DOLUMTI-684751 format. One record per atom (N, C-alpha, C, O, CB): residue number from 0; residue in one letter; atom name; x, y, z. Coordinates in Angstrom, 1 decimal. Glycine has a CB too. Example, Ala and Ser with C-alpha at 12.3 -4.5 7.8 and 13.67 -1.06 7.14 Angstrom:
DOLUMTI-684751
NODE   n res atom      X      Y      Z
NODE   0   A    N   13.2   -5.7    7.8
NODE   0   A   CA   12.3   -4.5    7.8
NODE   0   A    C   13.2   -3.3    7.8
NODE   0   A    O   14.2   -3.3    8.5
NODE   0   A   CB   11.3   -4.5    9.0
NODE   1   S    N   12.8   -2.2    7.1
NODE   1   S   CA   13.7   -1.1    7.1
NODE   1   S    C   12.9    0.0    7.9
NODE   1   S    O   13.4    1.1    8.0
NODE   1   S   CB   14.1   -0.6    5.7
This chain:
DOLUMTI-684751
NODE   n res atom      X      Y      Z
NODE   0   M    N    1.0   -1.1    0.0
NODE   0   M   CA    0.1    0.1   -0.2
NODE   0   M    C    0.7    1.1   -0.3
NODE   0   M    O    1.7    1.1    0.5
NODE   0   M   CB   -0.8    0.5    0.7
NODE   1   A    N    0.6    2.3   -1.3
NODE   1   A   CA    1.5    3.4   -1.2
NODE   1   A    C    1.0    4.1   -0.2
NODE   1   A    O    0.0    3.7    0.4
NODE   1   A   CB    1.7    4.2   -2.2
NODE   2   Y    N    1.7    5.5    0.1
NODE   2   Y   CA    0.7    6.7    0.6
NODE   2   Y    C    2.1    7.7    0.5
NODE   2   Y    O    3.3    7.5    0.7
NODE   2   Y   CB   -0.2    6.5    2.5
NODE   3   V    N    1.3    8.9    0.0
NODE   3   V   CA    2.3   10.6    0.4
NODE   3   V    C    2.8   10.8    1.8
NODE   3   V    O    2.0   10.7    2.7
NODE   3   V   CB    1.3   12.0    0.3
NODE   4   A    N    4.1   11.2    2.0
NODE   4   A   CA    4.8   11.8    3.1
NODE   4   A    C    5.0   13.0    2.5
NODE   4   A    O    5.1   13.0    1.3
NODE   4   A   CB    6.1   11.2    3.5
NODE   5   H    N    5.0   14.2    3.2
NODE   5   H   CA    5.1   15.3    3.2
NODE   5   H    C    6.5   15.6    4.2
NODE   5   H    O    6.6   15.5    5.4
NODE   5   H   CB    3.7   15.9    3.5
NODE   6   R    N    7.3   15.9    3.2
NODE   6   R   CA    9.0   16.1    4.0
NODE   6   R    C    9.0   17.8    4.0
NODE   6   R    O    8.4   18.5    3.2
NODE   6   R   CB   10.7   15.4    2.8
NODE   7   K    N    9.7   18.3    5.0
NODE   7   K   CA   10.1   19.6    5.9
NODE   7   K    C   11.3   19.4    6.3
NODE   7   K    O   11.8   18.4    6.8
NODE   7   K   CB    9.3   19.8    7.2
NODE   8   N    N   11.9   20.5    6.0
NODE   8   N   CA   13.3   20.9    6.3
NODE   8   N    C   13.3   21.0    7.4
NODE   8   N    O   12.3   20.7    8.0
NODE   8   N   CB   13.9   22.0    5.9
NODE   9   D    N   14.5   21.5    8.0
NODE   9   D   CA   14.7   22.2    9.5
NODE   9   D    C   14.5   23.7   10.1
NODE   9   D    O   14.8   24.2   11.2
NODE   9   D   CB   15.8   22.2    9.6
NODE  10   D    N   13.7   23.9    8.8
NODE  10   D   CA   13.2   25.6    9.1
NODE  10   D    C   11.5   25.3    9.5
NODE  10   D    O   10.6   25.8   10.1
NODE  10   D   CB   13.4   26.9    7.3
NODE  11   G    N   11.8   24.5    8.9
NODE  11   G   CA    9.2   23.6    9.2
NODE  11   G    C    8.8   24.1    7.2
NODE  11   G    O    7.6   24.1    6.8
NODE  11   G   CB    7.1   25.8   11.2
NODE  12   E    N   10.3   24.4    6.5
NODE  12   E   CA    9.0   24.8    5.3
NODE  12   E    C    9.3   23.3    4.5
NODE  12   E    O   10.3   22.5    4.7
NODE  12   E   CB    9.2   26.6    4.1
NODE  13   S    N    8.1   23.4    3.4
NODE  13   S   CA    8.1   22.2    2.7
NODE  13   S    C    8.8   21.9    2.0
NODE  13   S    O    9.1   22.7    1.1
NODE  13   S   CB    7.4   22.0    2.2
NODE  14   A    N    9.3   20.7    1.9
NODE  14   A   CA   11.1   20.2    1.0
NODE  14   A    C   10.3   19.7    0.0
NODE  14   A    O   10.1   20.3   -1.0
NODE  14   A   CB   12.5   18.8    1.9
NODE  15   S    N    9.7   18.6    0.2
NODE  15   S   CA    8.7   17.8   -1.2
NODE  15   S    C    8.1   16.5   -0.2
NODE  15   S    O    8.2   16.1    0.9
NODE  15   S   CB   10.0   17.0   -3.1
NODE  16   Y    N    7.2   16.0   -1.7
NODE  16   Y   CA    6.3   14.9   -1.0
NODE  16   Y    C    6.8   13.7   -1.5
NODE  16   Y    O    6.8   13.7   -2.7
NODE  16   Y   CB    4.8   15.0   -1.3
NODE  17   Q    N    7.1   12.8   -1.0
NODE  17   Q   CA    7.5   11.5   -1.3
NODE  17   Q    C    6.3    9.9   -1.2
NODE  17   Q    O    6.2    9.0   -0.4
NODE  17   Q   CB    8.6   11.5   -0.4
NODE  18   V    N    5.8   10.0   -2.2
NODE  18   V   CA    5.3    8.7   -2.3
NODE  18   V    C    6.2    7.2   -2.2
NODE  18   V    O    7.2    6.9   -2.8
NODE  18   V   CB    4.6    8.7   -3.6
NODE  19   K    N    5.4    6.4   -0.8
NODE  19   K   CA    6.2    5.9   -0.5
NODE  19   K    C    5.5    4.7   -0.5
NODE  19   K    O    4.3    4.6   -0.2
NODE  19   K   CB    6.8    6.4    0.5
NODE  20   W    N    6.3    3.4   -0.8
NODE  20   W   CA    5.8    2.3   -1.1
NODE  20   W    C    6.6    0.8   -0.6
NODE  20   W    O    7.8    1.0   -0.6
NODE  20   W   CB    5.7    2.4   -2.6
NODE  21   R    N    6.4   -1.0    0.1
NODE  21   R   CA    7.0   -1.5   -0.5
NODE  21   R    C    7.0   -2.5   -1.5
NODE  21   R    O    6.0   -3.2   -1.4
NODE  21   R   CB    7.3   -1.6    0.0
NODE  22   L    N    7.8   -2.7   -2.3
NODE  22   L   CA    7.7   -3.5   -3.3
NODE  22   L    C    7.6   -4.8   -3.2
NODE  22   L    O    8.3   -5.7   -2.6
NODE  22   L   CB    8.4   -3.4   -4.0
NODE  23   G    N    6.2   -4.9   -4.1
NODE  23   G   CA    5.2   -5.9   -4.3
NODE  23   G    C    4.4   -6.4   -2.8
NODE  23   G    O    3.9   -7.5   -2.5
NODE  23   G   CB    6.1   -7.2   -5.1
NODE  24   G    N    4.3   -5.2   -2.0
NODE  24   G   CA    3.5   -4.7   -1.5
NODE  24   G    C    3.8   -5.6    0.3
NODE  24   G    O    3.5   -5.1    1.4
NODE  24   G   CB    2.1   -5.0   -2.5
NODE  25   G    N    4.4   -6.7    0.0
NODE  25   G   CA    5.2   -7.3    1.3
NODE  25   G    C    5.6   -6.2    2.6
NODE  25   G    O    6.0   -5.1    2.3
NODE  25   G   CB    6.8   -7.9    0.6
NODE  26   R    N    5.4   -6.5    4.0
NODE  26   R   CA    6.2   -6.1    5.0
NODE  26   R    C    7.4   -5.4    4.9
NODE  26   R    O    7.7   -4.2    5.0
NODE  26   R   CB    6.4   -7.0    5.5
NODE  27   T    N    8.3   -6.8    4.8
NODE  27   T   CA    9.5   -6.7    5.1
NODE  27   T    C   10.3   -6.2    3.4
NODE  27   T    O   11.5   -6.1    3.3
NODE  27   T   CB    9.8   -8.1    5.8
NODE  28   A    N    9.4   -6.1    2.5
NODE  28   A   CA   10.1   -5.7    0.9
NODE  28   A    C   10.5   -4.8    0.7
NODE  28   A    O    9.8   -3.9    1.3
NODE  28   A   CB    9.5   -5.8   -0.1
NODE  29   P    N   11.4   -4.4    0.1
NODE  29   P   CA   12.7   -2.8    0.1
NODE  29   P    C   11.5   -2.1    0.1
NODE  29   P    O   10.4   -2.5   -0.2
NODE  29   P   CB   14.2   -2.3   -1.6
NODE  30   Q    N   11.8   -0.8    0.4
NODE  30   Q   CA   11.2    0.2    0.5
NODE  30   Q    C   11.0    1.4   -0.5
NODE  30   Q    O   11.6    2.4    0.0
NODE  30   Q   CB   11.5    0.5    1.5
NODE  31   Q    N   10.5    1.7   -1.7
NODE  31   Q   CA   10.4    2.5   -3.0
NODE  31   Q    C    9.9    3.6   -2.6
NODE  31   Q    O    8.8    3.7   -2.2
NODE  31   Q   CB    9.7    1.9   -4.1
NODE  32   T    N   11.0    4.8   -2.8
NODE  32   T   CA    9.9    6.4   -3.1
NODE  32   T    C   10.4    6.7   -4.0
NODE  32   T    O   11.4    6.4   -4.7
NODE  32   T   CB    9.9    7.8   -2.1
NODE  33   E    N    9.5    7.7   -4.2
NODE  33   E   CA    9.4    8.5   -5.6
NODE  33   E    C    9.0    9.9   -5.3
NODE  33   E    O    7.8   10.2   -5.0
NODE  33   E   CB    8.3    7.7   -6.7
NODE  34   R    N   10.1   10.9   -5.5
NODE  34   R   CA   10.3   12.1   -4.6
NODE  34   R    C    9.2   13.1   -5.5
NODE  34   R    O    9.0   12.5   -6.5
NODE  34   R   CB   12.2   12.7   -4.5
NODE  35   V    N    8.6   14.1   -5.5
NODE  35   V   CA    7.9   15.3   -6.1
NODE  35   V    C    8.2   16.6   -5.1
NODE  35   V    O    8.5   16.4   -3.9
NODE  35   V   CB    6.3   15.0   -6.3
NODE  36   P    N    8.2   17.9   -5.9
NODE  36   P   CA    8.5   19.2   -5.7
NODE  36   P    C    7.3   19.5   -4.8
NODE  36   P    O    6.2   18.9   -4.8
NODE  36   P   CB    8.7   20.1   -7.1
NODE  37   P    N    7.6   20.6   -3.7
NODE  37   P   CA    6.7   20.6   -2.7
NODE  37   P    C    5.7   21.9   -3.4
NODE  37   P    O    5.5   23.0   -3.0
NODE  37   P   CB    7.5   20.8   -1.0
NODE  38   T    N    5.1   21.2   -4.6
NODE  38   T   CA    4.0   22.8   -4.9
NODE  38   T    C    2.9   21.9   -4.9
NODE  38   T    O    3.1   20.7   -4.8
NODE  38   T   CB    4.1   24.0   -6.5
NODE  39   E    N    1.8   22.5   -5.1
NODE  39   E   CA    0.5   21.9   -5.2
NODE  39   E    C    0.4   20.8   -6.2
NODE  39   E    O   -0.1   19.7   -5.8
NODE  39   E   CB   -0.6   22.9   -5.6
NODE  40   E    N    1.0   21.0   -7.7
NODE  40   E   CA    1.3   20.1   -8.4
NODE  40   E    C    1.6   19.1   -8.4
NODE  40   E    O    1.1   18.0   -8.8
NODE  40   E   CB    1.7   20.2   -8.7
NODE  41   G    N    3.1   19.5   -7.7
NODE  41   G   CA    3.7   18.3   -7.0
NODE  41   G    C    2.5   17.3   -6.0
NODE  41   G    O    2.3   16.1   -6.4
NODE  41   G   CB    5.0   18.9   -5.9
NODE  42   Q    N    1.8   18.0   -4.8
NODE  42   Q   CA    1.3   16.8   -3.9
NODE  42   Q    C    0.0   16.7   -5.0
NODE  42   Q    O   -0.2   15.6   -4.6
NODE  42   Q   CB    0.8   17.3   -1.9
NODE  43   A    N   -0.8   16.9   -5.8
NODE  43   A   CA   -1.8   16.4   -7.0
NODE  43   A    C   -0.8   15.4   -7.7
NODE  43   A    O   -1.2   14.3   -8.0
NODE  43   A   CB   -2.5   17.8   -8.1
NODE  44   A    N    0.0   15.7   -7.9
NODE  44   A   CA    0.9   14.5   -8.8
NODE  44   A    C    1.4   13.3   -8.0
NODE  44   A    O    1.2   12.2   -8.5
NODE  44   A   CB    2.5   15.0   -9.5
NODE  45   A    N    1.9   13.5   -6.6
NODE  45   A   CA    1.9   12.1   -6.4
NODE  45   A    C    1.0   11.5   -5.6
NODE  45   A    O    1.2   10.6   -4.8
NODE  45   A   CB    2.9   11.7   -6.0
NODE  46   G    N   -0.4   12.2   -5.9
NODE  46   G   CA   -1.7   11.9   -5.4
NODE  46   G    C   -2.1   10.6   -6.5
NODE  46   G    O   -2.5    9.4   -6.3
NODE  46   G   CB   -2.7   13.3   -5.5
NODE  47   V    N   -1.8   11.3   -7.6
NODE  47   V   CA   -1.9   10.7   -8.7
NODE  47   V    C   -1.1    9.0   -8.7
NODE  47   V    O   -1.6    7.9   -8.8
NODE  47   V   CB   -1.4   11.7   -9.8
NODE  48   F    N    0.4    9.5   -8.7
NODE  48   F   CA    1.0    8.7   -8.7
NODE  48   F    C    0.8    7.4   -7.3
NODE  48   F    O    0.7    6.2   -7.6
NODE  48   F   CB    2.2    9.4   -9.0
NODE  49   K    N    0.7    7.8   -6.4
NODE  49   K   CA    0.3    6.6   -5.1
NODE  49   K    C   -0.9    5.6   -5.7
NODE  49   K    O   -0.8    4.4   -5.6
NODE  49   K   CB   -0.5    7.4   -3.6
NODE  50   E    N   -1.9    6.3   -6.3
NODE  50   E   CA   -3.4    5.3   -6.6
NODE  50   E    C   -2.9    4.6   -7.5
NODE  50   E    O   -3.2    3.4   -7.6
NODE  50   E   CB   -5.0    6.1   -7.2
NODE  51   A    N   -1.8    5.2   -8.7
NODE  51   A   CA   -1.2    4.5   -9.5
NODE  51   A    C   -0.4    3.0   -9.3
NODE  51   A    O   -0.2    2.1  -10.0
NODE  51   A   CB   -0.5    5.3  -10.0
NODE  52   V    N    0.1    3.2   -7.9
NODE  52   V   CA    1.0    2.2   -7.6
NODE  52   V    C   -0.1    1.4   -6.8
NODE  52   V    O   -0.3    0.2   -7.2
NODE  52   V   CB    2.5    2.6   -6.6
NODE  53   N    N   -0.8    1.7   -6.1
NODE  53   N   CA   -1.6    0.5   -5.2
NODE  53   N    C   -2.4   -0.1   -6.3
NODE  53   N    O   -2.7   -1.3   -6.3
NODE  53   N   CB   -2.8    1.2   -3.8
NODE  54   E    N   -2.7    1.1   -7.4
NODE  54   E   CA   -3.8    0.5   -8.6
NODE  54   E    C   -3.1   -0.9   -9.3
NODE  54   E    O   -3.6   -2.0   -9.4
NODE  54   E   CB   -4.2    2.0  -10.0
NODE  55   H    N   -1.9   -0.6   -9.6
NODE  55   H   CA   -1.4   -1.5  -10.6
NODE  55   H    C   -0.3   -2.4   -9.8
NODE  55   H    O    0.0   -3.5  -10.3
NODE  55   H   CB   -0.8   -0.7  -11.9
NODE  56   E    N    0.2   -2.1   -8.7
NODE  56   E   CA    1.0   -2.7   -7.7
NODE  56   E    C    2.7   -2.3   -8.8
NODE  56   E    O    3.4   -3.2   -9.2
NODE  56   E   CB    0.4   -4.9   -7.3
NODE  57   V    N    2.9   -1.4   -9.0
NODE  57   V   CA    4.1   -1.6  -10.5
NODE  57   V    C    5.4   -0.4   -9.7
NODE  57   V    O    4.9    0.7   -9.5
NODE  57   V   CB    3.2   -0.9  -12.8
NODE  58   N    N    6.4   -0.6   -9.5
NODE  58   N   CA    7.1    0.4   -9.3
NODE  58   N    C    7.7    1.5  -10.1
NODE  58   N    O    7.2    2.2  -11.0
NODE  58   N   CB    7.7    0.0   -8.9
NODE  59   H    N    9.0    1.7   -9.5
NODE  59   H   CA    8.9    3.0  -10.6
NODE  59   H    C    9.8    2.5  -12.3
NODE  59   H    O    9.6    2.9  -13.4
NODE  59   H   CB   10.1    4.5   -9.6
NODE  60   W    N   10.5    1.5  -11.6
NODE  60   W   CA   11.0    0.7  -12.8
NODE  60   W    C   10.5    0.1  -13.7
NODE  60   W    O   11.1    0.1  -14.8
NODE  60   W   CB   11.5   -0.1  -12.6
NODE  61   G    N    9.5   -0.4  -13.6
NODE  61   G   CA    8.6   -0.6  -14.7
NODE  61   G    C    8.2    0.5  -15.7
NODE  61   G    O    8.2    0.7  -16.9
NODE  61   G   CB    7.5   -1.2  -14.2
NODE  62   Q    N    7.9    1.1  -14.6
NODE  62   Q   CA    7.3    2.3  -15.8
NODE  62   Q    C    8.3    2.9  -16.8
NODE  62   Q    O    8.0    3.3  -17.9
NODE  62   Q   CB    6.6    3.7  -15.0
NODE  63   W    N    9.9    3.2  -16.3
NODE  63   W   CA   10.8    3.8  -16.7
NODE  63   W    C   10.9    2.5  -18.0
NODE  63   W    O   11.0    2.7  -19.2
NODE  63   W   CB   12.1    4.2  -15.4
NODE  64   A    N   10.7    1.3  -17.3
NODE  64   A   CA   11.0    0.3  -18.9
NODE  64   A    C    9.3    0.9  -20.1
NODE  64   A    O    9.1    0.6  -21.3
NODE  64   A   CB   10.8   -2.4  -18.3
NODE  65   S    N    8.7    1.5  -19.3
NODE  65   S   CA    7.1    1.1  -20.7
NODE  65   S    C    7.6    2.6  -21.6
NODE  65   S    O    7.3    2.9  -22.8
NODE  65   S   CB    4.4    1.4  -19.6
NODE  66   T    N    8.7    3.5  -20.3
NODE  66   T   CA    8.4    4.7  -21.2
NODE  66   T    C    9.7    4.7  -22.3
NODE  66   T    O    9.9    5.5  -23.2
NODE  66   T   CB    8.4    6.3  -20.2
NODE  67   S    N   10.5    3.8  -22.1
NODE  67   S   CA   11.6    3.5  -22.8
NODE  67   S    C   10.8    3.2  -24.3
NODE  67   S    O   10.8    3.9  -25.4
NODE  67   S   CB   12.5    2.1  -22.1
NODE  68   E    N    9.9    1.8  -23.7
NODE  68   E   CA    9.3    1.2  -25.1
NODE  68   E    C    8.5    2.1  -26.0
NODE  68   E    O    8.1    1.8  -27.1
NODE  68   E   CB    8.3    0.0  -24.8
NODE  69   A    N    8.3    3.5  -25.3
NODE  69   A   CA    6.9    4.2  -25.6
NODE  69   A    C    7.9    5.2  -26.5
NODE  69   A    O    7.6    5.7  -27.6
NODE  69   A   CB    5.7    5.0  -23.9
NODE  70   I    N    9.0    5.3  -25.9
NODE  70   I   CA    9.9    6.2  -27.4
NODE  70   I    C   10.5    5.5  -28.1
NODE  70   I    O   10.9    6.2  -29.0
NODE  70   I   CB   10.9    7.4  -27.3
NODE  71   H    N   11.1    4.3  -28.1
NODE  71   H   CA   11.2    3.4  -29.0
NODE  71   H    C   10.7    3.1  -30.1
NODE  71   H    O   11.3    3.2  -31.2
NODE  71   H   CB   11.0    2.7  -28.7
NODE  72   F    N    9.3    2.6  -29.6
NODE  72   F   CA    8.1    3.0  -30.8
NODE  72   F    C    7.4    3.9  -30.9
NODE  72   F    O    6.5    3.6  -31.7
NODE  72   F   CB    7.4    2.4  -30.9
NODE  73   G    N    7.3    4.9  -30.6
NODE  73   G   CA    6.2    6.0  -31.0
NODE  73   G    C    7.2    6.6  -31.7
NODE  73   G    O    7.5    6.5  -32.9
NODE  73   G   CB    5.2    7.0  -29.8
NODE  74   I    N    7.9    7.4  -30.6
NODE  74   I   CA    8.8    8.5  -31.1
NODE  74   I    C   10.0    8.4  -32.2
NODE  74   I    O   10.3    8.9  -33.2
NODE  74   I   CB    9.3    9.1  -30.0
NODE  75   E    N   10.4    7.6  -31.4
NODE  75   E   CA   11.8    7.3  -32.4
NODE  75   E    C   11.4    6.7  -33.8
NODE  75   E    O   12.4    6.5  -34.6
NODE  75   E   CB   12.9    6.2  -31.6
NODE  76   P    N   10.7    6.5  -34.1
NODE  76   P   CA   10.5    6.5  -36.2
NODE  76   P    C   10.3    7.6  -36.0
NODE  76   P    O   11.2    8.2  -36.5
NODE  76   P   CB    9.3    5.5  -37.3
NODE  77   K    N    9.4    8.5  -35.6
NODE  77   K   CA    8.9    9.6  -36.3
NODE  77   K    C   10.3   10.4  -36.0
NODE  77   K    O   10.9   10.8  -37.0
NODE  77   K   CB    7.3   10.3  -35.7
NODE  78   A    N   10.8   10.8  -35.2
NODE  78   A   CA   12.2   11.4  -35.2
NODE  78   A    C   13.3   11.4  -35.9
NODE  78   A    O   13.9   12.5  -36.2
NODE  78   A   CB   12.8   11.2  -34.6
NODE  79   C    N   13.7   10.1  -36.3
NODE  79   C   CA   14.4    9.4  -37.5
NODE  79   C    C   13.9   10.1  -39.2
NODE  79   C    O   14.7   10.4  -40.1
NODE  79   C   CB   13.9    7.8  -37.3
NODE  80   T    N   12.3   10.1  -39.1
NODE  80   T   CA   12.0   10.5  -40.6
NODE  80   T    C   12.0   11.8  -40.6
NODE  80   T    O   11.9   12.2  -41.7
NODE  80   T   CB   10.8   10.1  -41.1
NODE  81   L    N   12.2   12.9  -39.2
NODE  81   L   CA   12.5   14.2  -39.8
NODE  81   L    C   13.9   14.2  -39.8
NODE  81   L    O   14.5   14.9  -40.6
NODE  81   L   CB   11.8   15.4  -39.2
NODE  82   C    N   14.4   13.7  -39.0
NODE  82   C   CA   16.1   14.2  -39.3
NODE  82   C    C   16.6   13.8  -40.4
NODE  82   C    O   17.7   14.0  -40.9
NODE  82   C   CB   17.3   13.8  -38.3
NODE  83   Y    N   15.7   12.9  -40.9
NODE  83   Y   CA   16.1   12.3  -42.6
NODE  83   Y    C   15.7   13.4  -43.6
NODE  83   Y    O   16.4   13.6  -44.6
NODE  83   Y   CB   15.0   10.7  -43.0
NODE  84   A    N   14.7   14.1  -43.4
NODE  84   A   CA   14.1   15.1  -44.1
NODE  84   A    C   15.0   16.4  -44.1
NODE  84   A    O   15.6   16.9  -45.1
NODE  84   A   CB   12.8   15.4  -43.5
NODE  85   F    N   14.9   16.8  -42.8
NODE  85   F   CA   15.8   17.8  -42.5
NODE  85   F    C   17.7   17.5  -43.2
NODE  85   F    O   18.3   18.3  -43.9
NODE  85   F   CB   15.6   18.0  -40.7
NODE  86   T    N   17.9   16.5  -42.9
NODE  86   T   CA   19.6   16.3  -43.7
NODE  86   T    C   19.3   16.3  -45.1
NODE  86   T    O   20.1   16.9  -45.8
NODE  86   T   CB   20.6   14.6  -43.2
NODE  87   Q    N   18.2   15.8  -45.9
NODE  87   Q   CA   17.8   15.6  -46.8
NODE  87   Q    C   18.2   17.1  -47.8
NODE  87   Q    O   19.2   17.4  -48.5
NODE  87   Q   CB   16.4   15.2  -46.5
NODE  88   Q    N   16.4   17.7  -47.2
NODE  88   Q   CA   16.1   19.0  -47.8
NODE  88   Q    C   17.0   20.2  -47.3
NODE  88   Q    O   17.2   21.2  -48.0
NODE  88   Q   CB   14.6   19.3  -47.5
NODE  89   W    N   17.5   19.9  -46.2
NODE  89   W   CA   18.3   21.5  -45.6
NODE  89   W    C   19.8   21.5  -45.6
NODE  89   W    O   20.5   22.3  -46.2
NODE  89   W   CB   18.0   22.0  -43.8
NODE  90   L    N   20.4   20.4  -44.7
NODE  90   L   CA   21.6   20.4  -44.6
NODE  90   L    C   22.6   19.9  -45.9
NODE  90   L    O   23.7   20.3  -46.0
NODE  90   L   CB   21.7   19.7  -43.5
NODE  91   R    N   21.8   18.8  -46.8
NODE  91   R   CA   22.9   18.8  -48.1
NODE  91   R    C   23.0   19.9  -48.6
NODE  91   R    O   24.1   20.4  -48.7
NODE  91   R   CB   22.7   17.8  -49.3
NODE  92   P    N   21.8   20.9  -49.2
NODE  92   P   CA   21.9   21.8  -50.1
NODE  92   P    C   23.3   22.1  -49.6
NODE  92   P    O   24.4   21.8  -50.0
NODE  92   P   CB   20.8   22.8  -50.3
NODE  93   I    N   22.7   22.9  -48.4
NODE  93   I   CA   23.7   24.2  -47.4
NODE  93   I    C   25.1   23.4  -47.6
NODE  93   I    O   25.9   24.3  -47.5
NODE  93   I   CB   23.2   24.4  -45.3
NODE  94   L    N   25.7   22.6  -47.8
NODE  94   L   CA   27.0   22.1  -47.7
NODE  94   L    C   27.8   21.8  -49.1
NODE  94   L    O   29.0   21.8  -49.5
NODE  94   L   CB   26.8   20.8  -46.9
NODE  95   E    N   26.3   21.6  -49.7
NODE  95   E   CA   26.4   21.2  -51.1
NODE  95   E    C   26.9   22.7  -51.7
NODE  95   E    O   27.9   22.8  -52.5
NODE  95   E   CB   24.9   20.5  -51.8
NODE  96   S    N   26.2   23.6  -51.4
NODE  96   S   CA   26.3   24.9  -52.1
NODE  96   S    C   28.0   25.9  -51.2
NODE  96   S    O   28.5   27.0  -51.3
NODE  96   S   CB   24.3   25.9  -51.8
NODE  97   E    N   28.1   25.1  -50.8
NODE  97   E   CA   29.5   25.5  -49.8
NODE  97   E    C   31.0   24.7  -50.7
NODE  97   E    O   32.2   25.1  -50.6
NODE  97   E   CB   29.1   24.5  -48.0
NODE  98   G    N   30.5   23.6  -51.4
NODE  98   G   CA   31.3   23.3  -51.6
NODE  98   G    C   31.7   21.7  -51.1
NODE  98   G    O   32.3   21.1  -52.0
NODE  98   G   CB   31.8   24.3  -51.3
NODE  99   T    N   31.6   21.1  -50.1
NODE  99   T   CA   31.2   20.3  -49.1
NODE  99   T    C   31.0   19.3  -49.8
NODE  99   T    O   30.0   19.3  -50.5
NODE  99   T   CB   30.2   20.6  -48.3
NODE 100   E    N   31.9   18.0  -49.8
NODE 100   E   CA   31.1   16.8  -50.3
NODE 100   E    C   30.0   16.2  -49.5
NODE 100   E    O   30.2   16.2  -48.3
NODE 100   E   CB   32.1   15.8  -50.5
NODE 101   A    N   29.2   15.9  -49.6
NODE 101   A   CA   28.3   15.1  -48.4
NODE 101   A    C   28.1   13.6  -49.0
NODE 101   A    O   27.8   13.2  -50.1
NODE 101   A   CB   26.5   16.0  -48.1
NODE 102   T    N   28.5   13.2  -48.2
NODE 102   T   CA   28.4   11.6  -47.6
NODE 102   T    C   27.5   10.8  -47.6
NODE 102   T    O   27.1   10.9  -46.4
NODE 102   T   CB   28.6   11.3  -46.6
NODE 103   P    N   26.8    9.7  -48.6
NODE 103   P   CA   25.6    9.3  -48.4
NODE 103   P    C   25.4    8.5  -47.2
NODE 103   P    O   26.1    7.6  -46.7
NODE 103   P   CB   25.3    8.7  -49.5
NODE 104   P    N   24.2    8.9  -46.8
NODE 104   P   CA   23.3    7.9  -45.7
NODE 104   P    C   23.9    6.6  -45.3
NODE 104   P    O   24.0    5.6  -46.1
NODE 104   P   CB   21.7    7.4  -46.3
NODE 105   P    N   24.3    6.5  -43.9
NODE 105   P   CA   24.7    4.8  -44.1
NODE 105   P    C   22.9    3.6  -44.0
NODE 105   P    O   21.9    3.7  -43.3
NODE 105   P   CB   26.2    4.2  -42.2
NODE 106   A    N   23.5    2.8  -45.1
NODE 106   A   CA   22.3    1.8  -45.2
NODE 106   A    C   22.0    1.5  -43.7
NODE 106   A    O   22.8    1.5  -42.7
NODE 106   A   CB   22.7    0.4  -46.1
NODE 107   Q    N   20.1    1.4  -44.0
NODE 107   Q   CA   19.7    0.6  -42.4
NODE 107   Q    C   19.2   -0.6  -42.8
NODE 107   Q    O   18.8   -1.4  -41.9
NODE 107   Q   CB   18.5    1.3  -41.4
């Protein structure tokens, strides 16, 4: 079961919010934490993250893996297309106009 802890510094000022939970939910399991800024948005984000952990029993390592997967399959192909078009339509003509030999792109 995850919960949100409001952390304060030595002066009593708000320092951060932390979502805390035990990996796998066991009492003796290693404790996991995720820290967010001490703002209203941070507090709201901590609440959402806590609910996600409780609902899905996912630690932040698993979420990073799914983010990596989203980048690999969602963003990377579009970024490659954009970079290729940028190179072909803008960079190569500039290099050629300056007399610089443009090497062909590597085979994919």
